[in-house]
py3Dmol code that shows the C-alpha trace and the ligand (Angstrom):
import py3Dmol

protein = """\
ATOM      1  CA  MET A   1     110.902  98.814 108.387  1.00  0.00           C
ATOM      2  CA  TYR A   2     109.952  99.894 105.027  1.00  0.00           C
ATOM      3  CA  LYS A   3     110.967 102.888 102.892  1.00  0.00           C
ATOM      4  CA  ILE A   4     108.923 105.326 101.150  1.00  0.00           C
ATOM      5  CA  PRO A   5     108.552 104.199  97.553  1.00  0.00           C
ATOM      6  CA  ALA A   6     110.782 106.150  95.210  1.00  0.00           C
ATOM      7  CA  ASN A   7     108.848 105.639  91.934  1.00  0.00           C
ATOM      8  CA  THR A   8     105.333 106.307  92.763  1.00  0.00           C
ATOM      9  CA  LEU A   9     103.206 109.523  92.796  1.00  0.00           C
ATOM     10  CA  PHE A  10     101.118 108.907  95.526  1.00  0.00           C
ATOM     11  CA  VAL A  11     100.556 105.198  96.526  1.00  0.00           C
ATOM     12  CA  GLY A  12     102.609 104.488  99.495  1.00  0.00           C
ATOM     13  CA  LYS A  13     103.942 107.974  99.769  1.00  0.00           C
ATOM     14  CA  ASN A  14     102.412 107.974 103.260  1.00  0.00           C
ATOM     15  CA  LEU A  15     103.759 104.644 104.838  1.00  0.00           C
ATOM     16  CA  VAL A  16     102.795 103.513 108.229  1.00  0.00           C
ATOM     17  CA  PHE A  17     104.698 100.712 109.661  1.00  0.00           C
ATOM     18  CA  VAL A  18     103.532  98.938 112.650  1.00  0.00           C
ATOM     19  CA  PRO A  19     105.822  96.023 113.922  1.00  0.00           C
ATOM     20  CA  GLU A  20     102.593  93.999 114.926  1.00  0.00           C
ATOM     21  CA  CYS A  21      98.757  94.341 114.662  1.00  0.00           C
ATOM     22  CA  HIS A  22      95.499  92.522 114.607  1.00  0.00           C
ATOM     23  CA  SER A  23      94.616  93.403 110.874  1.00  0.00           C
ATOM     24  CA  THR A  24      96.147  96.024 108.817  1.00  0.00           C
ATOM     25  CA  ASN A  25      92.691  96.369 107.066  1.00  0.00           C
ATOM     26  CA  THR A  26      90.936  97.153 110.569  1.00  0.00           C
ATOM     27  CA  LEU A  27      93.638  99.570 111.487  1.00  0.00           C
ATOM     28  CA  ALA A  28      93.213 101.349 108.131  1.00  0.00           C
ATOM     29  CA  MET A  29      89.535 101.544 108.568  1.00  0.00           C
ATOM     30  CA  GLU A  30      89.889 103.008 112.017  1.00  0.00           C
ATOM     31  CA  LEU A  31      92.392 105.522 110.886  1.00  0.00           C
ATOM     32  CA  SER A  32      90.457 106.582 107.954  1.00  0.00           C
ATOM     33  CA  GLN A  33      87.268 106.870 109.986  1.00  0.00           C
ATOM     34  CA  ARG A  34      89.260 108.835 112.508  1.00  0.00           C
ATOM     35  CA  GLY A  35      90.134 111.605 110.274  1.00  0.00           C
ATOM     36  CA  SER A  36      91.900 112.625 107.101  1.00  0.00           C
ATOM     37  CA  ILE A  37      94.259 110.208 105.543  1.00  0.00           C
ATOM     38  CA  ALA A  38      96.097 110.684 102.439  1.00  0.00           C
ATOM     39  CA  ASP A  39      94.934 108.990  99.128  1.00  0.00           C
ATOM     40  CA  GLY A  40      97.445 106.098  98.761  1.00  0.00           C
ATOM     41  CA  THR A  41      98.465 105.768 102.479  1.00  0.00           C
ATOM     42  CA  VAL A  42      99.774 102.290 103.010  1.00  0.00           C
ATOM     43  CA  ILE A  43      99.655 100.484 106.567  1.00  0.00           C
ATOM     44  CA  ILE A  44     101.959  97.562 106.747  1.00  0.00           C
ATOM     45  CA  THR A  45     103.005  95.096 109.438  1.00  0.00           C
ATOM     46  CA  ASP A  46     105.566  92.341 110.025  1.00  0.00           C
ATOM     47  CA  ASN A  47     103.240  90.356 112.305  1.00  0.00           C
ATOM     48  CA  GLN A  48      99.647  90.294 111.546  1.00  0.00           C
ATOM     49  CA  GLN A  49      97.953  88.378 114.241  1.00  0.00           C
ATOM     50  CA  ALA A  50      94.163  88.250 113.326  1.00  0.00           C
ATOM     51  CA  GLY A  51      94.303  88.683 109.648  1.00  0.00           C
ATOM     52  CA  ARG A  52      90.917  88.520 107.962  1.00  0.00           C
ATOM     53  CA  GLY A  53      89.953  87.199 104.584  1.00  0.00           C
ATOM     54  CA  GLN A  54      87.056  86.822 102.384  1.00  0.00           C
ATOM     55  CA  ARG A  55      83.822  85.059 103.189  1.00  0.00           C
ATOM     56  CA  GLY A  56      84.593  85.545 107.030  1.00  0.00           C
ATOM     57  CA  ASN A  57      87.853  83.553 106.639  1.00  0.00           C
ATOM     58  CA  GLN A  58      91.169  84.078 108.572  1.00  0.00           C
ATOM     59  CA  TRP A  59      94.407  85.204 106.830  1.00  0.00           C
ATOM     60  CA  VAL A  60      97.537  83.549 108.384  1.00  0.00           C
ATOM     61  CA  SER A  61     101.063  84.600 107.695  1.00  0.00           C
ATOM     62  CA  GLU A  62     104.142  83.690 109.250  1.00  0.00           C
ATOM     63  CA  PRO A  63     105.703  86.748 110.808  1.00  0.00           C
ATOM     64  CA  GLY A  64     108.434  88.576 108.831  1.00  0.00           C
ATOM     65  CA  LYS A  65     108.129  86.236 105.781  1.00  0.00           C
ATOM     66  CA  ASN A  66     105.420  87.880 103.760  1.00  0.00           C
ATOM     67  CA  LEU A  67     103.699  91.115 102.716  1.00  0.00           C
ATOM     68  CA  THR A  68     100.641  91.972 104.739  1.00  0.00           C
ATOM     69  CA  PHE A  69      99.486  95.517 104.101  1.00  0.00           C
ATOM     70  CA  SER A  70      96.567  97.667 103.393  1.00  0.00           C
ATOM     71  CA  VAL A  71      96.253 100.564 101.039  1.00  0.00           C
ATOM     72  CA  VAL A  72      93.618 103.390 101.588  1.00  0.00           C
ATOM     73  CA  LEU A  73      92.325 104.850  98.202  1.00  0.00           C
ATOM     74  CA  LYS A  74      89.987 107.597  97.591  1.00  0.00           C
ATOM     75  CA  PRO A  75      88.363 106.867  93.993  1.00  0.00           C
ATOM     76  CA  GLY A  76      86.016 109.809  94.205  1.00  0.00           C
ATOM     77  CA  PHE A  77      85.895 109.368  90.212  1.00  0.00           C
ATOM     78  CA  ILE A  78      83.779 106.044  90.582  1.00  0.00           C
ATOM     79  CA  LYS A  79      80.336 105.660  92.034  1.00  0.00           C
ATOM     80  CA  ALA A  80      79.531 102.888  94.745  1.00  0.00           C
ATOM     81  CA  ASP A  81      77.853 100.632  92.158  1.00  0.00           C
ATOM     82  CA  GLN A  82      81.130 100.513  90.238  1.00  0.00           C
ATOM     83  CA  GLN A  83      83.359  99.150  92.868  1.00  0.00           C
ATOM     84  CA  PHE A  84      83.961  95.941  91.188  1.00  0.00           C
ATOM     85  CA  ARG A  85      86.341  98.081  89.128  1.00  0.00           C
ATOM     86  CA  LEU A  86      88.637  98.369  92.057  1.00  0.00           C
ATOM     87  CA  THR A  87      88.722  94.548  92.362  1.00  0.00           C
ATOM     88  CA  GLN A  88      89.796  94.211  88.727  1.00  0.00           C
ATOM     89  CA  LEU A  89      92.453  96.822  88.783  1.00  0.00           C
ATOM     90  CA  ILE A  90      94.017  95.484  91.987  1.00  0.00           C
ATOM     91  CA  SER A  91      93.991  91.909  90.924  1.00  0.00           C
ATOM     92  CA  LEU A  92      95.298  93.062  87.757  1.00  0.00           C
ATOM     93  CA  ALA A  93      98.184  94.928  89.370  1.00  0.00           C
ATOM     94  CA  VAL A  94      99.189  91.947  91.469  1.00  0.00           C
ATOM     95  CA  THR A  95      99.091  89.774  88.302  1.00  0.00           C
ATOM     96  CA  ASP A  96     101.244  92.421  86.337  1.00  0.00           C
ATOM     97  CA  TYR A  97     103.756  92.579  89.426  1.00  0.00           C
ATOM     98  CA  LEU A  98     103.998  88.674  89.555  1.00  0.00           C
ATOM     99  CA  ARG A  99     104.652  88.569  85.968  1.00  0.00           C
ATOM    100  CA  SER A 100     107.348  90.793  86.167  1.00  0.00           C
ATOM    101  CA  ARG A 101     108.937  88.656  88.980  1.00  0.00           C
ATOM    102  CA  LEU A 102     108.819  84.917  87.879  1.00  0.00           C
ATOM    103  CA  ASN A 103     108.059  83.114  84.752  1.00  0.00           C
ATOM    104  CA  ALA A 104     104.996  81.038  85.395  1.00  0.00           C
ATOM    105  CA  THR A 105     101.090  80.690  84.787  1.00  0.00           C
ATOM    106  CA  ILE A 106      99.641  83.544  86.753  1.00  0.00           C
ATOM    107  CA  LYS A 107      95.842  83.818  86.932  1.00  0.00           C
ATOM    108  CA  ILE A 108      93.185  85.651  88.666  1.00  0.00           C
ATOM    109  CA  LYS A 109      90.631  83.182  90.517  1.00  0.00           C
ATOM    110  CA  TRP A 110      87.113  85.285  90.553  1.00  0.00           C
ATOM    111  CA  PRO A 111      86.929  87.485  92.096  1.00  0.00           C
ATOM    112  CA  ASN A 112      90.342  88.273  93.253  1.00  0.00           C
ATOM    113  CA  ASP A 113      92.620  85.283  94.318  1.00  0.00           C
ATOM    114  CA  ILE A 114      95.896  85.378  92.654  1.00  0.00           C
ATOM    115  CA  LEU A 115      97.339  82.013  91.522  1.00  0.00           C
ATOM    116  CA  ILE A 116     100.727  81.099  90.416  1.00  0.00           C
ATOM    117  CA  ASN A 117     100.519  77.752  88.696  1.00  0.00           C
ATOM    118  CA  GLN A 118      97.200  77.267  89.995  1.00  0.00           C
ATOM    119  CA  LEU A 119      98.014  77.678  93.646  1.00  0.00           C
ATOM    120  CA  LYS A 120      97.045  80.680  95.658  1.00  0.00           C
ATOM    121  CA  THR A 121      99.769  83.353  96.288  1.00  0.00           C
ATOM    122  CA  CYS A 122      97.899  86.236  97.168  1.00  0.00           C
ATOM    123  CA  GLY A 123      94.735  87.101  98.721  1.00  0.00           C
ATOM    124  CA  ILE A 124      92.888  90.474  98.574  1.00  0.00           C
ATOM    125  CA  LEU A 125      90.321  91.951 100.826  1.00  0.00           C
ATOM    126  CA  ILE A 126      88.452  95.146  99.642  1.00  0.00           C
ATOM    127  CA  GLU A 127      86.458  97.060 102.123  1.00  0.00           C
ATOM    128  CA  ASN A 128      84.532 100.212 101.511  1.00  0.00           C
ATOM    129  CA  SER A 129      83.060 103.099 103.389  1.00  0.00           C
ATOM    130  CA  LEU A 130      80.094 104.413 101.345  1.00  0.00           C
ATOM    131  CA  SER A 131      77.916 107.502 101.706  1.00  0.00           C
ATOM    132  CA  GLY A 132      74.917 107.141  99.342  1.00  0.00           C
ATOM    133  CA  ASP A 133      76.297 106.244  95.946  1.00  0.00           C
ATOM    134  CA  THR A 134      79.621 107.908  96.718  1.00  0.00           C
ATOM    135  CA  ILE A 135      82.784 105.959  97.949  1.00  0.00           C
ATOM    136  CA  GLN A 136      84.274 107.812 100.767  1.00  0.00           C
ATOM    137  CA  PHE A 137      87.342 105.580 100.915  1.00  0.00           C
ATOM    138  CA  VAL A 138      88.400 102.123 100.076  1.00  0.00           C
ATOM    139  CA  VAL A 139      90.838  99.830 102.187  1.00  0.00           C
ATOM    140  CA  VAL A 140      92.574  97.405  99.860  1.00  0.00           C
ATOM    141  CA  GLY A 141      94.054  94.628 101.960  1.00  0.00           C
ATOM    142  CA  ILE A 142      96.661  92.502 100.488  1.00  0.00           C
ATOM    143  CA  GLY A 143      98.356  89.356 101.694  1.00  0.00           C
ATOM    144  CA  LEU A 144     101.157  88.047  99.516  1.00  0.00           C
ATOM    145  CA  ASN A 145     103.086  85.010 100.284  1.00  0.00           C
ATOM    146  CA  VAL A 146     106.589  85.869  99.518  1.00  0.00           C
ATOM    147  CA  ASN A 147     109.283  84.035 101.660  1.00  0.00           C
ATOM    148  CA  GLN A 148     107.129  81.453 103.552  1.00  0.00           C
ATOM    149  CA  ILE A 149     107.733  77.737 102.605  1.00  0.00           C
ATOM    150  CA  ILE A 150     105.582  76.055 104.953  1.00  0.00           C
ATOM    151  CA  LEU A 151     101.981  76.970 103.860  1.00  0.00           C
ATOM    152  CA  PRO A 152      98.877  76.481 105.697  1.00  0.00           C
ATOM    153  CA  SER A 153      97.216  74.742 102.667  1.00  0.00           C
ATOM    154  CA  LEU A 154      98.225  72.394  99.884  1.00  0.00           C
ATOM    155  CA  LYS A 155      96.399  74.933  97.608  1.00  0.00           C
ATOM    156  CA  ALA A 156      98.819  77.803  98.597  1.00  0.00           C
ATOM    157  CA  THR A 157     102.141  78.776  97.472  1.00  0.00           C
ATOM    158  CA  SER A 158     104.671  81.581  97.654  1.00  0.00           C
ATOM    159  CA  LEU A 159     107.299  83.057  95.460  1.00  0.00           C
ATOM    160  CA  LYS A 160     109.951  81.348  97.201  1.00  0.00           C
ATOM    161  CA  GLN A 161     108.204  78.100  96.882  1.00  0.00           C
ATOM    162  CA  GLU A 162     107.999  78.662  93.114  1.00  0.00           C
ATOM    163  CA  THR A 163     111.441  79.993  92.359  1.00  0.00           C
ATOM    164  CA  GLY A 164     113.573  78.784  95.370  1.00  0.00           C
ATOM    165  CA  LYS A 165     114.842  82.392  95.702  1.00  0.00           C
ATOM    166  CA  ASP A 166     114.819  84.432  98.959  1.00  0.00           C
ATOM    167  CA  TYR A 167     113.137  87.992  98.436  1.00  0.00           C
ATOM    168  CA  ILE A 168     113.708  91.214 100.087  1.00  0.00           C
ATOM    169  CA  LEU A 169     110.348  92.402 101.216  1.00  0.00           C
ATOM    170  CA  GLU A 170     110.907  96.014 100.856  1.00  0.00           C
ATOM    171  CA  ASN A 171     111.781  95.706  97.227  1.00  0.00           C
ATOM    172  CA  GLU A 172     108.783  93.627  96.552  1.00  0.00           C
ATOM    173  CA  LEU A 173     106.423  95.973  98.142  1.00  0.00           C
ATOM    174  CA  GLN A 174     107.956  98.725  96.143  1.00  0.00           C
ATOM    175  CA  LEU A 175     107.406  96.873  92.872  1.00  0.00           C
ATOM    176  CA  LEU A 176     103.877  95.983  93.911  1.00  0.00           C
ATOM    177  CA  LEU A 177     102.950  99.524  94.704  1.00  0.00           C
ATOM    178  CA  GLN A 178     104.095 100.799  91.513  1.00  0.00           C
ATOM    179  CA  ALA A 179     102.102  98.251  89.771  1.00  0.00           C
ATOM    180  CA  ILE A 180      98.927  99.349  91.782  1.00  0.00           C
ATOM    181  CA  GLU A 181      99.554 102.852  90.964  1.00  0.00           C
ATOM    182  CA  ILE A 182      99.944 102.144  87.250  1.00  0.00           C
ATOM    183  CA  ARG A 183      96.327 100.285  87.239  1.00  0.00           C
ATOM    184  CA  TYR A 184      94.797 102.891  89.414  1.00  0.00           C
ATOM    185  CA  ILE A 185      95.842 105.723  86.944  1.00  0.00           C
ATOM    186  CA  GLN A 186      94.398 103.738  84.154  1.00  0.00           C
ATOM    187  CA  LEU A 187      91.088 103.660  86.085  1.00  0.00           C
ATOM    188  CA  ARG A 188      91.237 107.356  86.916  1.00  0.00           C
ATOM    189  CA  GLU A 189      91.868 108.130  83.145  1.00  0.00           C
ATOM    190  CA  GLY A 190      88.674 105.991  82.333  1.00  0.00           C
ATOM    191  CA  LYS A 191      90.325 103.182  80.428  1.00  0.00           C
ATOM    192  CA  ILE A 192      87.714 100.883  81.398  1.00  0.00           C
ATOM    193  CA  ASN A 193      87.666  98.645  78.498  1.00  0.00           C
ATOM    194  CA  LEU A 194      91.504  98.079  78.919  1.00  0.00           C
ATOM    195  CA  LEU A 195      90.865  96.878  82.541  1.00  0.00           C
ATOM    196  CA  GLU A 196      87.885  94.545  81.823  1.00  0.00           C
ATOM    197  CA  ASN A 197      89.553  92.911  78.776  1.00  0.00           C
ATOM    198  CA  ASP A 198      92.860  92.368  80.738  1.00  0.00           C
ATOM    199  CA  TYR A 199      90.737  91.027  83.819  1.00  0.00           C
ATOM    200  CA  LEU A 200      88.962  88.673  81.476  1.00  0.00           C
ATOM    201  CA  ILE A 201      92.259  87.516  79.792  1.00  0.00           C
ATOM    202  CA  ASN A 202      93.801  86.726  83.033  1.00  0.00           C
ATOM    203  CA  LEU A 203      90.660  84.972  84.584  1.00  0.00           C
ATOM    204  CA  TYR A 204      91.193  81.291  85.750  1.00  0.00           C
ATOM    205  CA  ARG A 205      89.053  78.803  84.014  1.00  0.00           C
ATOM    206  CA  LYS A 206      87.496  81.244  81.723  1.00  0.00           C
ATOM    207  CA  GLY A 207      85.993  79.417  78.873  1.00  0.00           C
ATOM    208  CA  GLU A 208      86.559  75.812  80.362  1.00  0.00           C
ATOM    209  CA  LEU A 209      83.829  73.492  81.496  1.00  0.00           C
ATOM    210  CA  HIS A 210      84.111  72.828  85.214  1.00  0.00           C
ATOM    211  CA  GLY A 211      82.198  72.162  88.358  1.00  0.00           C
ATOM    212  CA  PHE A 212      80.918  74.860  90.786  1.00  0.00           C
ATOM    213  CA  ASN A 213      79.348  74.454  94.230  1.00  0.00           C
ATOM    214  CA  THR A 214      76.048  76.359  94.421  1.00  0.00           C
ATOM    215  CA  MET A 215      72.967  76.439  96.491  1.00  0.00           C
ATOM    216  CA  ASP A 216      71.447  74.030  94.143  1.00  0.00           C
ATOM    217  CA  GLY A 217      74.432  71.439  94.420  1.00  0.00           C
ATOM    218  CA  VAL A 218      77.304  70.936  92.183  1.00  0.00           C
ATOM    219  CA  LEU A 219      76.680  72.472  88.836  1.00  0.00           C
ATOM    220  CA  LYS A 220      78.652  72.264  85.561  1.00  0.00           C
ATOM    221  CA  GLY A 221      79.322  75.421  83.839  1.00  0.00           C
ATOM    222  CA  MET A 222      81.668  77.419  81.716  1.00  0.00           C
ATOM    223  CA  ILE A 223      82.904  81.014  82.842  1.00  0.00           C
ATOM    224  CA  ASP A 224      81.604  83.284  80.616  1.00  0.00           C
ATOM    225  CA  GLY A 225      82.786  86.420  82.293  1.00  0.00           C
ATOM    226  CA  VAL A 226      81.767  88.920  85.025  1.00  0.00           C
ATOM    227  CA  ASP A 227      78.889  91.367  84.996  1.00  0.00           C
ATOM    228  CA  GLN A 228      79.106  95.076  85.904  1.00  0.00           C
ATOM    229  CA  ARG A 229      78.296  94.321  89.503  1.00  0.00           C
ATOM    230  CA  GLY A 230      81.207  91.869  89.596  1.00  0.00           C
ATOM    231  CA  ARG A 231      78.993  88.659  89.569  1.00  0.00           C
ATOM    232  CA  LEU A 232      80.454  85.524  88.035  1.00  0.00           C
ATOM    233  CA  VAL A 233      78.423  84.632  84.718  1.00  0.00           C
ATOM    234  CA  LEU A 234      78.344  80.990  84.068  1.00  0.00           C
ATOM    235  CA  GLN A 235      77.124  79.426  81.012  1.00  0.00           C
ATOM    236  CA  THR A 236      75.141  76.505  82.006  1.00  0.00           C
ATOM    237  CA  SER A 237      73.070  73.763  80.095  1.00  0.00           C
ATOM    238  CA  GLU A 238      70.090  75.789  81.248  1.00  0.00           C
ATOM    239  CA  GLY A 239      71.514  79.197  80.050  1.00  0.00           C
ATOM    240  CA  LYS A 240      73.465  81.826  81.669  1.00  0.00           C
ATOM    241  CA  ARG A 241      73.472  82.256  85.500  1.00  0.00           C
ATOM    242  CA  PHE A 242      74.963  85.112  87.561  1.00  0.00           C
ATOM    243  CA  TYR A 243      76.342  84.645  90.950  1.00  0.00           C
ATOM    244  CA  ASP A 244      77.510  86.660  93.892  1.00  0.00           C
ATOM    245  CA  LEU A 245      80.558  85.654  95.983  1.00  0.00           C
ATOM    246  CA  LYS A 246      78.500  83.914  98.712  1.00  0.00           C
ATOM    247  CA  GLU A 247      76.423  81.920  96.286  1.00  0.00           C
ATOM    248  CA  ILE A 248      79.259  79.811  94.392  1.00  0.00           C
ATOM    249  CA  SER A 249      82.553  78.306  94.887  1.00  0.00           C
ATOM    250  CA  PHE A 250      84.809  76.281  92.717  1.00  0.00           C
ATOM    251  CA  ALA A 251      84.280  72.586  93.134  1.00  0.00           C
ATOM    252  CA  ASP A 252      87.452  70.629  93.858  1.00  0.00           C
ATOM    253  CA  LYS A 253      86.253  67.484  92.118  1.00  0.00           C
ATOM    254  CA  GLU A 254      85.205  67.426  88.661  1.00  0.00           C
ATOM    255  CA  VAL A 255      81.396  66.427  87.827  1.00  0.00           C
TER     256      VAL A 255
END
"""
ligand_1 = """\
16
LIG
C 91.464 86.308 101.198
O 91.715 85.564 100.246
O 90.575 85.742 101.978
C 91.708 87.685 101.476
C 92.962 87.785 102.301
C 93.477 89.189 102.594
C 94.479 89.211 103.539
C 95.179 90.557 103.718
S 96.576 90.718 104.740
C 96.492 92.420 104.800
C 95.073 92.741 105.083
N 94.797 92.743 106.479
C 93.815 91.771 106.614
O 93.215 91.422 107.815
N 93.486 91.225 105.535
C 94.233 91.783 104.416
"""
view = py3Dmol.view(width=600, height=400)
view.addModel(protein, "pdb")
view.setStyle({"model": 0}, {"cartoon": {"style": "trace"}})
view.addModel(ligand_1, "xyz")
view.setStyle({"model": 1}, {"stick": {}})
view.zoomTo()
view.show()
């Protein structure tokens, strides 16, 4: 069970705990479509059995060990074509929260994987319901590896894996929701430059020459930044190139 956060204005003030479910994102989408649900509602489970990830991947999490939850937001103050700003603010909020919890290198791997010491600790899946150019609601799904020590991939880690400490999930949720609210309010106040700059400062491999898998094979390039649509901007020997999520991935081996 989780308590309502004490220190937030609206994020998590309505908190729905389900002992198990398929996917908190799916549940949050269903609840939002069915009727009015308060801005900042959190749907959280201890046992997510069919967690969904980006690019159609699964998100697997050991029951009771990690945070798996979704936040419903209603950012009526941004347009549908500005939705990458949500990706930026949520990634930054997780980064801020992790920095407050451990002393390590924390980075955002474009678009929104959060790495501790180059290993993935948190995955984010943002799903929208749009009506024309208006965002009706957004479901922000967050999977944060906290106490799990046997992880499904060598490229993954958890808070416990990094620090050796055990964490009380409820406390971590409270801190993370506070961090989300702080960054969300920055967006609402129009602090776009701050969010964009902070995102770029924290971007994994920015300004470094590395290999990327693209439709044209493995390409060497340097991350220059992201454009307004959230596309990755790569500086290559043939000039600047722009990629959507489905068009590029980070190559494991260097070229
Ligand atoms: C990714 O890195 O591929 C994104 C993973 C997102 C996982 C979270 S866990 C809570 C929420 N419910 C889901 O089904 N997915 C997200």
